[in-house]
N, C-alpha and C positions, 0 to 999 in steps of 0.2 A: 504494500500500500504506500502510495507516495503523497506527498504534499504538493501543492501547485504554486508556481510563481505566476504573478500576473502583472501586466502593465495596462494602464487605463489612460486613454486620451479621448478627447472629444473634438468635434468640428461642427461649426455652425454655418449653415448655408441660407442666404436670404434670396428668395426668388419671387417673381410676380406670377400669381396664379390667376388664370382667367376662367370664370365660371359662367355658364349659360343656363338660364332657367326661364320658365314661363312666368308671366305676370298675372295670370288668371284671366286675361282678356284676349288670349291668342297671340300675344306679342312675346318675342324672345328678348330677354334682358341680359346684357353682357355686363358682368361685374369683374373688375380687377382688384385684387388685394395683394398686399405684400405679406408673405409668410416667412418666418425664420424657423428653420428646422435644425435641431441639434441632434447629431448622431454620436453615439457613444461606442467606442471601439475598445474591446477587452481582449487582450492576448493572454492566454493561459498556457503555461508549459509546466510539465510535471517534474517532480524530484522523486528519486527513489527513497525507499526507507533508509537505506544505508547513507545516502546524502543527508537526509534529515537527522539521522542519529549523530552523524559527524557535526552538523551545524549546531545541534543542541548539546554537544559534548557528552554523549552517553558514555558511561563507564562500562567495564566488561560485563558486569551483572545485568545491566540494562540491555546491552547488546544481545546477551544470551536470552533474556526474556523476550525481546523483540523477535529474534530468530524463531523462538518457539511459537509465538503468536502468529507468525507468518508461515509456519510449516503447513504441509498438506492436511494434517489432522484437523486444522481449524478452518479449512476452505468452506465447508458448509455453513459454519457460524458466520463468517464474513459475508458470504453470499446472502444469507438471511438478513443480516444487518443492512447491507446495501440495498436489498430489494425492498425493505420496509422504510426507507428514507422518505418516500413520497407520501 
């Protein structure tokens, strides 16, 4: 199981939007308005459990415990945990 690194940035775009609609009397009304849209960009890249253990300075006992938790015998447990996050 890994932790994720992310970078976040945003960008705003201003544009003129033209809308056409009826006025209820059979006439088409054209309306222009200025809209500013902000887009959020998120880039996520993962880290391995070993990278995170090193980053957090795990000692040998903690590394042994982490290795045990990540062993195949716990695969079903982790699958159930991840499946029930929603």
